[in-house]
C-alpha positions as a LaTeX table, in Angstrom:
\begin{tabular}{lrrr}
\hline
Residue & $x$ (\AA) & $y$ (\AA) & $z$ (\AA) \\
\hline
Met1 & 48.74 & 20.66 & 12.21 \\
Arg2 & 47.84 & 23.22 & 14.32 \\
Lys3 & 43.92 & 22.88 & 15.24 \\
Ile4 & 42.95 & 25.61 & 12.52 \\
Asp5 & 44.18 & 23.43 & 9.35 \\
Trp6 & 42.69 & 20.62 & 11.22 \\
Ile7 & 39.30 & 22.42 & 11.25 \\
Lys8 & 40.02 & 23.43 & 7.41 \\
Val9 & 40.30 & 19.59 & 6.59 \\
Ile10 & 37.62 & 18.62 & 8.27 \\
Leu11 & 35.48 & 21.29 & 6.54 \\
Ala12 & 36.10 & 20.37 & 3.49 \\
Leu13 & 36.03 & 16.39 & 3.75 \\
Ser14 & 32.62 & 17.28 & 5.64 \\
Leu15 & 31.49 & 20.09 & 2.36 \\
Phe16 & 32.68 & 16.39 & $-0.13$ \\
Val17 & 30.74 & 14.45 & 1.71 \\
Asn18 & 27.63 & 16.23 & 1.49 \\
Val19 & 27.87 & 17.18 & $-1.70$ \\
Phe20 & 28.23 & 13.19 & $-2.58$ \\
Leu21 & 25.45 & 11.97 & $-0.43$ \\
Phe22 & 23.33 & 15.35 & $-1.69$ \\
Met23 & 24.04 & 13.85 & $-5.68$ \\
Asn24 & 23.50 & 10.32 & $-4.51$ \\
His25 & 19.95 & 11.43 & $-3.19$ \\
Lys26 & 19.06 & 13.17 & $-6.80$ \\
His27 & 20.11 & 10.40 & $-8.71$ \\
Asp28 & 17.96 & 7.89 & $-6.32$ \\
Asn29 & 15.32 & 10.51 & $-6.75$ \\
Arg30 & 15.34 & 10.35 & $-10.77$ \\
Asn31 & 15.68 & 6.62 & $-10.92$ \\
Gln32 & 12.69 & 6.24 & $-8.53$ \\
Glu33 & 10.90 & 8.68 & $-11.17$ \\
Leu34 & 12.38 & 6.08 & $-14.18$ \\
Lys35 & 10.63 & 3.41 & $-12.70$ \\
Tyr36 & 7.19 & 4.68 & $-11.77$ \\
Glu37 & 7.16 & 6.52 & $-15.36$ \\
Ile38 & 8.26 & 2.81 & $-16.98$ \\
Leu39 & 4.94 & 1.18 & $-14.84$ \\
Asn40 & 2.63 & 4.47 & $-15.79$ \\
Ala41 & 3.52 & 3.71 & $-19.34$ \\
Ser42 & 2.73 & $-0.05$ & $-18.71$ \\
Ile43 & $-0.82$ & 0.63 & $-17.43$ \\
Tyr44 & $-0.98$ & 2.96 & $-20.22$ \\
Arg45 & 0.23 & 0.77 & $-22.81$ \\
Asp46 & $-2.37$ & $-2.55$ & $-21.25$ \\
Leu47 & $-5.48$ & $-0.12$ & $-21.13$ \\
Ala48 & $-4.93$ & 0.90 & $-24.73$ \\
Gln49 & $-4.28$ & $-2.57$ & $-25.83$ \\
Leu50 & $-7.86$ & $-3.30$ & $-23.86$ \\
Glu51 & $-9.26$ & $-0.82$ & $-25.79$ \\
Ala52 & $-8.40$ & $-1.41$ & $-28.97$ \\
Thr53 & $-9.19$ & $-5.01$ & $-28.12$ \\
Ile54 & $-12.84$ & $-4.61$ & $-26.94$ \\
Gln55 & $-13.00$ & $-2.39$ & $-29.94$ \\
Asp56 & $-11.96$ & $-5.27$ & $-32.50$ \\
Gln57 & $-14.08$ & $-7.80$ & $-30.27$ \\
Lys58 & $-17.09$ & $-5.07$ & $-31.18$ \\
Asp59 & $-16.43$ & $-5.25$ & $-34.64$ \\
His60 & $-16.04$ & $-8.89$ & $-35.26$ \\
Asn61 & $-18.91$ & $-9.99$ & $-33.35$ \\
Trp62 & $-17.07$ & $-11.20$ & $-30.39$ \\
Lys63 & $-15.12$ & $-13.89$ & $-31.96$ \\
Asn64 & $-12.65$ & $-14.44$ & $-29.60$ \\
Glu65 & $-13.92$ & $-13.23$ & $-26.11$ \\
Ala66 & $-11.17$ & $-14.61$ & $-24.43$ \\
Leu67 & $-8.55$ & $-11.81$ & $-25.93$ \\
Val68 & $-10.62$ & $-8.88$ & $-24.49$ \\
Val69 & $-10.50$ & $-10.85$ & $-20.97$ \\
Gln70 & $-6.96$ & $-11.70$ & $-20.86$ \\
Lys71 & $-6.36$ & $-7.78$ & $-22.22$ \\
Leu72 & $-8.32$ & $-7.06$ & $-18.49$ \\
Asp73 & $-5.90$ & $-9.69$ & $-17.07$ \\
Asp74 & $-2.69$ & $-7.83$ & $-18.28$ \\
Ala75 & $-3.81$ & $-4.56$ & $-17.38$ \\
Met76 & $-4.37$ & $-5.45$ & $-13.64$ \\
Glu77 & $-1.21$ & $-7.01$ & $-13.81$ \\
Ser78 & 0.26 & $-3.45$ & $-14.44$ \\
Ile79 & $-1.89$ & $-2.13$ & $-11.92$ \\
Ile80 & $-0.99$ & $-4.48$ & $-9.09$ \\
Met81 & 2.56 & $-4.11$ & $-9.80$ \\
Arg82 & 2.18 & 0.30 & $-9.77$ \\
Ile83 & 0.32 & $-0.22$ & $-6.30$ \\
Gly84 & 3.35 & $-2.05$ & $-5.34$ \\
Met85 & 5.86 & 0.09 & $-6.10$ \\
Glu86 & 4.26 & 3.15 & $-5.08$ \\
Arg87 & 5.48 & 4.59 & $-1.43$ \\
Glu88 & 2.93 & 8.15 & $-1.04$ \\
Asp89 & $-0.49$ & 7.40 & 0.16 \\
Asp90 & $-2.28$ & 9.24 & $-2.03$ \\
Lys91 & $-0.93$ & 7.91 & $-5.37$ \\
Glu92 & $-1.46$ & 4.47 & $-3.92$ \\
Thr93 & $-5.29$ & 5.12 & $-3.11$ \\
Leu94 & $-6.09$ & 6.46 & $-6.72$ \\
Leu95 & $-4.40$ & 3.74 & $-8.26$ \\
Trp96 & $-6.75$ & 0.92 & $-5.60$ \\
Lys97 & $-9.86$ & 2.93 & $-7.30$ \\
Leu98 & $-8.14$ & 2.29 & $-10.63$ \\
His99 & $-8.23$ & $-1.39$ & $-9.50$ \\
Asp100 & $-11.54$ & $-1.74$ & $-7.41$ \\
Tyr101 & $-12.83$ & 0.44 & $-10.81$ \\
Met102 & $-11.39$ & $-2.49$ & $-13.77$ \\
Lys103 & $-12.48$ & $-5.75$ & $-10.83$ \\
Lys104 & $-15.86$ & $-5.05$ & $-11.27$ \\
Ile105 & $-15.25$ & $-5.54$ & $-14.92$ \\
Val106 & $-13.31$ & $-9.10$ & $-14.49$ \\
Val107 & $-14.88$ & $-12.23$ & $-15.69$ \\
Gly108 & $-14.06$ & $-15.62$ & $-14.29$ \\
Asp109 & $-12.15$ & $-16.58$ & $-11.10$ \\
Gly110 & $-8.71$ & $-14.99$ & $-12.24$ \\
Thr111 & $-7.73$ & $-18.00$ & $-14.42$ \\
Leu112 & $-7.06$ & $-17.50$ & $-17.95$ \\
Ser113 & $-9.38$ & $-20.17$ & $-20.19$ \\
Leu114 & $-9.24$ & $-19.88$ & $-23.96$ \\
Asp115 & $-13.14$ & $-21.24$ & $-23.74$ \\
Ile116 & $-14.92$ & $-18.00$ & $-22.15$ \\
Ser117 & $-18.06$ & $-17.17$ & $-23.60$ \\
Leu118 & $-19.34$ & $-13.72$ & $-22.28$ \\
Asn119 & $-23.06$ & $-12.77$ & $-21.73$ \\
Asp120 & $-25.22$ & $-10.07$ & $-23.36$ \\
Lys121 & $-24.07$ & $-8.54$ & $-20.06$ \\
Gln122 & $-20.64$ & $-8.75$ & $-19.64$ \\
Arg123 & $-20.33$ & $-7.36$ & $-23.43$ \\
Ala124 & $-22.09$ & $-4.26$ & $-22.89$ \\
Asp125 & $-20.07$ & $-4.01$ & $-19.87$ \\
Tyr126 & $-16.81$ & $-4.16$ & $-21.75$ \\
Ile127 & $-18.41$ & $-2.26$ & $-24.55$ \\
Tyr128 & $-18.95$ & 0.24 & $-22.31$ \\
Leu129 & $-15.31$ & 0.25 & $-20.61$ \\
Gly130 & $-14.10$ & 0.11 & $-24.28$ \\
Glu131 & $-16.37$ & 4.17 & $-24.66$ \\
Lys132 & $-14.80$ & 4.82 & $-20.73$ \\
Leu133 & $-11.23$ & 4.35 & $-21.62$ \\
Arg134 & $-11.34$ & 5.91 & $-25.28$ \\
Ser135 & $-13.15$ & 9.09 & $-24.13$ \\
Ser136 & $-10.84$ & 9.22 & $-20.85$ \\
Gly137 & $-7.62$ & 9.24 & $-23.48$ \\
Trp138 & $-6.88$ & 5.67 & $-23.02$ \\
Ser139 & $-6.11$ & 4.62 & $-26.70$ \\
Phe140 & $-3.48$ & 4.80 & $-29.23$ \\
Asn141 & $-4.62$ & 7.25 & $-31.30$ \\
Arg142 & $-3.37$ & 9.83 & $-28.76$ \\
Arg143 & $-0.63$ & 11.35 & $-27.27$ \\
Phe144 & $-0.30$ & 10.05 & $-23.44$ \\
Asp145 & 2.55 & 11.46 & $-21.06$ \\
Thr146 & 3.32 & 9.45 & $-17.95$ \\
Asn147 & 4.38 & 12.06 & $-15.29$ \\
Trp148 & 2.21 & 11.30 & $-12.75$ \\
Asp149 & 0.16 & 14.77 & $-12.75$ \\
Asn150 & $-0.78$ & 14.10 & $-16.21$ \\
Phe151 & $-0.87$ & 10.35 & $-16.06$ \\
Ser152 & $-3.30$ & 10.94 & $-12.82$ \\
Leu153 & $-5.73$ & 13.19 & $-14.47$ \\
Lys154 & $-6.69$ & 10.58 & $-16.70$ \\
Leu155 & $-6.80$ & 8.19 & $-14.19$ \\
Gln156 & $-9.50$ & 10.10 & $-11.89$ \\
Glu157 & $-11.54$ & 11.05 & $-15.40$ \\
Leu158 & $-11.43$ & 7.18 & $-15.73$ \\
Val159 & $-12.81$ & 6.07 & $-12.27$ \\
Thr160 & $-15.44$ & 8.95 & $-11.73$ \\
Glu161 & $-18.92$ & 7.96 & $-12.70$ \\
Ser162 & $-20.45$ & 10.03 & $-14.83$ \\
\hline
\end{tabular}
């Protein structure tokens, strides 16, 4: 083969390899975005369930207080899982703010117990949290978007004290 033919083969091969690498990178990025959206949906679901559970317990004179504590624990697990998957510092910082905000309300030592009894202040904290969740859009009665931009706006609204 002549030198010019070798150059053409190398250029063609290089083009195919670069296209393959670009498509693979694009596919990997989309898969990562989907993972994040699934984790965002998990946080949304858990926070919406927490809000609904708080409202239900409030409506039924706190008959099953342990359920509220369990729902908060579920939300904390989803938040921690999302933090563990995050690669960007600014997103991780916001998720840690959410974690710290929710951690202030945690009752007990982190072990699940069916015989939890909340005092009046703890009930008031949960009621306030439920109202804050509802007013920030974390309820089943609202449409939600798991895209980070929209999701982060709701997180900001929740963790910002008014």
